[in-house]
C-alpha positions in Angstrom: -6.0 -30.0 -18.7 -7.1 -27.5 -16.0 -5.2 -24.2 -16.2 -2.7 -23.5 -13.4 -0.6 -20.6 -12.2 3.0 -20.4 -13.4 5.6 -21.3 -10.7 8.6 -19.1 -11.6 9.1 -16.4 -8.9 12.4 -16.3 -7.0 13.3 -14.9 -3.6 14.7 -11.7 -5.1 11.6 -11.1 -7.2 9.4 -11.6 -4.1 11.5 -9.0 -2.3 11.1 -6.4 -5.2 7.4 -7.2 -5.3 7.0 -6.7 -1.5 9.2 -3.6 -1.2 8.0 -2.0 -4.4 4.4 -2.4 -3.5 4.9 -0.8 0.0 7.1 2.1 -1.2 5.5 3.9 -4.1 5.2 7.6 -4.4 3.6 8.5 -1.1 7.0 9.5 0.3 7.2 12.3 -2.3 3.6 13.5 -2.3 2.7 13.2 1.3 5.9 13.6 3.4 4.8 17.2 4.1 1.5 15.9 5.5 3.3 13.4 7.7 5.6 16.0 9.2 2.7 18.4 9.7 0.4 15.9 11.4 3.2 14.8 13.7 4.2 18.3 14.6 7.7 17.7 13.2 9.8 15.1 11.5 10.8 13.3 14.7 7.2 12.3 15.5 6.7 11.2 11.9 9.8 9.1 12.0 8.9 7.6 15.3 5.4 6.8 14.0 6.7 4.9 11.0 9.2 3.0 13.1 6.5 2.1 15.6 4.2 1.1 12.8 6.9 -1.2 11.4 7.5 -2.7 14.8 3.8 -3.3 15.2 3.6 -5.0 11.9 6.8 -7.1 12.3 4.9 -9.9 14.1 2.2 -9.8 11.5 4.9 -10.1 8.8 6.4 -13.1 10.6 2.9 -14.6 10.9 2.4 -14.2 7.1 5.8 -15.8 6.6 4.9 -18.9 8.7 1.5 -19.4 7.2 2.4 -18.8 3.5 5.4 -21.1 3.8 3.2 -23.8 5.3 0.3 -23.2 2.9 1.6 -21.7 -0.3 -1.5 -20.8 -2.2 -2.9 -17.7 -4.0 -4.7 -15.3 -1.7 -3.6 -17.5 1.2 -5.0 -15.1 3.8 -8.5 -16.2 2.8 -7.5 -19.8 3.4 -5.8 -19.2 6.8 -8.9 -17.3 8.2 -11.4 -19.7 6.8 -9.6 -22.7 8.4 -9.7 -20.9 11.8 -12.9 -18.8 11.8 -15.1 -20.0 9.0 -16.4 -18.9 5.7 -18.2 -15.6 6.6 -15.2 -14.2 8.5 -12.9 -15.1 5.7 -15.2 -13.4 3.1 -15.3 -10.2 5.3 -11.6 -10.2 5.7 -11.0 -10.9 2.0 -13.3 -8.2 0.8 -11.8 -5.7 3.1 -8.3 -6.7 1.9 -9.5 -6.3 -1.7 -10.3 -2.6 -0.8 -7.1 -2.1 1.3 -4.9 -3.5 -1.5 -7.0 -2.8 -4.6 -7.7 0.9 -3.7 -4.0 1.5 -4.2 -4.4 0.8 -7.9 -6.7 3.8 -8.5 -4.9 5.8 -5.7 -1.6 5.5 -7.5 -3.2 6.3 -10.9 -4.7 9.4 -9.3 -1.3 10.2 -7.8 0.2 10.3 -11.3 -2.5 12.6 -12.5 -1.9 14.8 -9.5 1.8 15.1 -10.2 1.1 16.1 -13.8 -1.5 18.7 -12.7 0.3 20.2 -9.8 3.9 20.0 -10.9 4.6 19.2 -14.5 2.0 21.8 -15.6 4.2 24.5 -14.2 6.5 24.1 -17.2 4.0 22.4 -19.5 0.9 24.6 -19.2 -0.9 22.8 -22.0 -1.6 20.1 -19.5 -4.2 22.3 -18.0 -5.6 23.6 -21.3 -8.7 21.4 -21.3 -10.7 21.7 -18.0 -13.2 18.9 -17.3 -14.8 19.5 -13.9 -14.1 20.0 -10.2 -14.6 17.2 -7.7 -14.2 17.7 -3.9 -12.5 21.0 -4.6 -10.0 19.5 -7.0 -10.0 20.6 -10.7 -9.6 17.8 -13.1 -8.0 18.3 -16.6 -8.1 16.1 -19.7 -4.5 15.7 -20.5 -3.2 14.6 -17.0 -6.0 12.1 -16.9 -5.2 10.7 -20.3 -1.4 10.4 -19.6 -2.1 8.7 -16.3 -4.5 6.4 -18.0 -1.9 5.5 -20.6 0.7 4.5 -18.0 -1.9 2.7 -15.9 -3.0 0.7 -19.0 0.6 -0.4 -19.5 0.7 -1.9 -16.0 -2.7 -3.5 -16.6 -1.4 -5.1 -19.8 1.7 -6.5 -18.1 -0.5 -8.2 -15.5 -2.7 -9.7 -18.1 0.4 -11.1 -19.9 1.6 -13.1 -16.8 3.5 -13.0 -13.5 6.9 -13.0 -15.2 6.2 -9.7 -17.0 4.8 -8.2 -13.8 7.9 -9.2 -11.8 10.3 -7.9 -14.5 8.6 -4.5 -14.5 8.7 -4.5 -10.7 12.5 -4.9 -10.6 13.1 -1.9 -12.7 10.7 0.3 -10.7 12.4 -0.7 -7.5 15.7 0.6 -8.7 14.1 3.9 -9.6 12.9 4.2 -6.0 16.4 3.7 -4.6 17.7 6.4 -7.0 15.1 8.9 -5.6 16.0 8.4 -2.0 19.7 8.6 -2.9 19.0 12.1 -4.4 17.2 13.2 -1.3 20.0 12.0 1.0 22.7 13.7 -1.1 20.9 17.0 -1.2 20.3 17.0 2.6 24.0 16.3 3.2 25.2 19.0 0.9 22.7 21.8 1.3 20.8 20.9 4.6 21.6 20.8 8.3 20.7 18.4 11.1 19.6 21.5 13.1 16.7 21.9 10.7 15.0 19.0 12.5 14.3 21.5 15.4 11.9 22.3 17.0 11.1 18.8 17.9 7.4 19.7 18.1 5.4 22.7 16.8 1.8 23.2 15.9 2.0 24.3 12.3 -0.6 24.2 9.5 0.7 22.8 6.3 0.1 23.9 2.7 -2.7 21.4 2.2 -4.6 22.6 5.2 -3.6 19.6 7.3 -2.9 20.8 10.9 -0.6 19.4 13.5 -1.9 17.3 16.4 -2.3 19.1 19.8 0.6 17.3 21.5 3.8 15.4 20.6 2.3 12.1 21.5 -1.0 12.9 19.7 1.2 13.7 16.7 2.8 10.3 16.8 -0.6 8.7 17.0 -2.0 10.8 14.1 0.8 9.5 11.8 0.8 6.1 13.3 -2.8 5.3 12.1 -1.8 6.2 8.6 1.2 3.9 8.5 -0.7 0.7 7.8 -1.7 2.2 4.5 1.9 3.0 3.6 2.9 -0.5 4.6 0.0 -1.9 2.6 1.6 -4.4 0.2 3.1 -6.5 3.0 0.7 -9.2 2.0 1.6 -9.1 -1.7 4.3 -11.8 -1.1 2.1 -14.4 0.6 -0.8 -13.6 -1.8 1.4 -14.9 -4.7 3.1 -17.7 -2.9 1.5 -20.2 -5.2 3.6 -18.9 -8.0 6.9 -19.6 -6.3 9.7 -21.4 -8.1 9.7 -25.2 -7.8 13.2 -24.9 -6.1 12.0 -22.3 -3.5 13.6 -22.4 0.0 10.5 -21.9 2.0 12.3 -21.1 5.2 13.9 -18.1 3.5 10.6 -17.2 1.8 9.1 -16.5 5.3 12.1 -14.2 6.1 11.7 -12.2 2.9 8.4 -10.7 4.1 10.1 -9.4 7.2 13.0 -8.1 5.2 10.8 -6.2 2.9 9.0 -4.5 5.8 12.2 -3.6 7.5 13.7 -2.2 4.3 10.6 -0.1 3.8 10.7 1.3 7.3 14.3 2.4 6.9 13.4 3.9 3.5 10.6 6.0 5.0 12.7 7.1 7.9 15.6 8.2 5.7 13.1 10.1 3.4 11.4 12.0 6.2 14.7 13.0 7.7 16.4 13.9 4.5 13.6 16.0 3.0 12.9 17.7 6.4 16.5 18.8 6.9 17.1 20.4 3.5 15.4 23.5 4.9 14.0 24.1 8.4 11.0 21.8 8.6 8.6 24.6 9.7 9.3 26.2 6.4 9.3 22.9 4.5 5.7 22.1 5.3 4.4 25.5 4.1 5.0 24.6 0.5 2.8 22.6 -1.8 4.3 19.1 -2.3 7.3 20.3 -0.3 9.6 17.4 -1.2 9.7 18.7 -4.7 9.4 22.4 -4.0 12.7 22.5 -1.9 14.6 20.7 -4.7 13.3 23.2 -7.3 14.7 26.0 -5.2 18.1 24.4 -5.2 18.5 23.3 -8.9 15.9 22.7 -11.7 17.8 19.5 -12.7 17.3 18.0 -9.3 13.7 19.0 -9.4 13.2 17.4 -12.8 14.9 14.1 -11.8 12.7 13.8 -8.7 9.5 14.7 -10.6 10.3 11.9 -13.1 10.9 9.5 -10.2 7.8 10.7 -8.5 5.7 10.2 -11.6 6.8 6.6 -12.3 6.9 5.8 -8.5 3.1 4.9 -8.4 3.6 2.2 -11.0 5.4 -0.1 -8.5 2.6 -0.4 -6.0 0.0 -0.4 -8.7 1.8 -3.2 -10.5 2.4 -5.4 -7.4 -0.9 -4.8 -5.7 -2.9 -5.3 -9.0 -1.3 -8.7 -9.2 -1.8 -9.5 -5.4 -5.4 -8.3 -5.3 -6.2 -10.4 -8.3 -4.9 -13.4 -6.4 -7.2 -12.6 -3.4 -10.2 -12.4 -5.8 -9.0 -15.7 -7.3 -9.0 -17.4 -3.9 -12.5 -16.0 -3.1 -13.7 -17.2 -6.5 -12.3 -20.7 -6.0 -14.0 -20.9 -2.6 -17.3 -19.7 -4.1 -17.3 -16.6 -1.9 -17.6 -14.6 -5.1 -19.0 -15.7 -8.5 -17.0 -18.7 -9.7 -15.8 -16.8 -12.7 -13.3 -15.1 -10.4 -11.7 -18.4 -9.7 -10.8 -19.1 -13.4 -7.4 -18.9 -14.9 -6.3 -18.1 -18.4 -5.1 -21.3 -20.1 -1.8 -19.8 -21.4 -0.8 -17.0 -19.0 -2.1 -18.6 -15.8 -3.6 -15.2 -14.7 -7.0 -14.7 -13.1 -8.8 -13.0 -16.0 -12.1 -11.9 -14.3 -10.2 -10.5 -11.3 -7.8 -8.7 -13.7 -10.8 -7.1 -15.5 -12.4 -6.0 -12.3 -9.2 -4.3 -11.1 -8.6 -2.8 -14.5 -11.9 -1.0 -14.3 -11.1 0.1 -10.7 -7.7 1.4 -11.7 -8.8 3.5 -14.6 -11.3 5.3 -12.4 -8.5 6.8 -10.3 -7.4 9.8 -12.4 -11.0 11.1 -12.6 -11.4 11.4 -8.8 -9.4 14.6 -7.9 -6.4 14.8 -5.6 -8.3 15.7 -2.4 -9.5 12.1 -2.2 -6.0 10.9 -1.6 -6.0 11.3 2.2 -9.5 10.0 2.8 -8.7 6.8 0.8 -5.5 6.5 2.8 -7.3 6.3 6.1 -10.0 3.8 4.9 -7.4 1.6 3.2 -5.3 1.6 6.5 -8.3 0.1 8.3 -9.2 -2.3 5.5 -5.6 -3.6 5.6 -5.0 -3.9 9.3 -8.2 -5.8 10.2 -7.5 -8.8 7.9 -3.8 -8.8 9.1 -5.0 -8.9 12.7 -7.4 -11.8 11.9 -4.5 -13.6 10.2 -2.4 -13.3 13.4 -5.4 -14.7 15.3 -5.7 -17.5 12.8 -1.9 -18.3 13.3 -2.4 -18.5 17.0 -5.4 -20.9 16.7 -3.7 -23.1 14.0 -0.7 -23.6 16.4 -3.2 -25.4 18.7 -5.5 -27.0 16.2 -2.9 -28.1 13.6 0.3 -28.7 15.5 1.5 -31.2 12.9 1.3 -28.8 10.0 4.6 -28.6 8.3 6.0 -25.1 9.0 9.4 -24.5 7.2 9.5 -21.1 8.8 8.1 -20.4 12.2 7.4 -17.0 13.9 10.4 -16.2 16.2 9.3 -16.1 19.8 6.4 -18.4 19.2 3.0 -17.4 20.6 4.4 -14.4 22.4 5.3 -12.8 19.1 2.1 -13.9 17.5 0.1 -12.4 20.5 2.1 -9.2 20.1 0.9 -9.0 16.5 -2.7 -9.4 17.6 -2.5 -6.8 20.3 -0.8 -4.3 18.0 -3.3 -4.9 15.2 -6.2 -4.4 17.6 -4.7 -1.3 19.0 -4.3 0.4 15.6 -7.8 -0.8 14.6 -9.2 0.8 17.8 -7.5 4.1 17.0 -9.2 4.2 13.6 -12.7 3.2 14.7 -13.0 4.9 18.1 -15.6 7.6 17.3 -14.3 10.2 19.7 -10.6 9.8 18.7 -8.8 12.6 16.9 -7.6 10.2 14.2 -10.7 8.1 13.7 -12.5 7.7 10.4 -14.7 10.6 9.4 -18.4 10.4 8.3 -17.4 10.6 4.7 -14.8 7.8 5.1 -17.3 5.6 6.9 -19.7 6.2 4.1 -17.2 5.1 1.5 -16.4 2.0 3.4 -20.1 1.2 3.9 -20.7 1.4 0.1 -17.8 -1.0 -0.4 -19.1 -3.5 2.1 -22.6 -3.3 0.5 -21.1 -4.0 -2.9 -19.4 -7.1 -1.4 -22.7 -8.2 0.0 -24.4 -7.9 -3.4 -21.6 -9.9 -5.0 -21.8 -12.5 -2.2 -25.6 -12.8 -2.7 -25.2 -13.0 -6.5 -22.7 -15.8 -6.0 -25.3 -17.7 -4.0 -27.9 -17.3 -6.8 -25.4 -18.0 -9.6 -23.8 -21.1 -8.1 -27.0 -22.5 -6.6 
């Protein structure tokens, strides 16, 4: 009997997978950079709200298509049906980067927390120096501890989707505890007046500088938001593993709900942390979200450090699983070597895809924390382009396949679908426009080019292997 995926996931599990994959630990590590880039918390909050509004139509599109065609890595199928094989491969390979890079990114984030924070009271963590990369020193013990936790996530994904979903539920609860701490501290120790001035040109502790104007500040943060909403596609990517009793109309709604909940979460975090002390002082501290808590009480600091440390496990867990399903779909369609399309006979997991992502994930802690921001920008582009193509596919399928059963339909019909296309193209243009202040740098383009070349080699190898 041919192995198949296990159909067990419920609506609540899909919500925790989507929300937990979007909201990881970026809100702790990078909230200072968001506020600095925007020239203040107001611009950062507006940018995340606008980013969510731009992605809402895309979320609805994913809901319609995944409810109509519930298959692993469904985005590949939607785009192939509308634009052909080559476009589907290009979109899929980009999405493997946009989603898959979060696995090593989150693993690197864990090593960064250990090196930059925990080492303050556990100096032995820095006792064995390895090397410096891109100006970031790398130490043995933070790398080893980050690898240990990362391997735990990898093992859960090899064991099957139920184990992955159980871990995700627990990690999502930890995220809500973290934001509750931030809100409570802001209410007790902070002041709403600390959000002023509404705009100021300040250089942050990491060397990031504010944009020249308030509107430019919003744009600078806006182009990063697709990365921090990456994970929106984890729900449709695993639609094939939905419970046999799934209500597919509600399934489509869950994607939008996860996006809205994430936007509210980010907005609350930015406001809460930025009003514990005046934000112009807040951004001057290394990892300011934790620094301000340390000044108030060591216990609060320790709680948030612990939450920040386990926070990366949520996106790593969900995106590892979702990216494996994208690779599975590409393997099934012979866009990649056919081994990627094979499932384990007992666990129903894509073994070759899991092995590929396991290697990618364990590389993360060795990279050095200065690569966090460049990877963020590239992954934003690699995420938004396939999402935009998916919205275009939805538009075309409304005309070409009007009789396709759609348990959930995009509210507003083609107007909403078209809005998703326009918003996706707008964010893409901001990232690729060579004279823009927020476009990809030469280094970022080089990293993306190497990734695309790797995809071409695998695509060519697939042609030789399966010929």
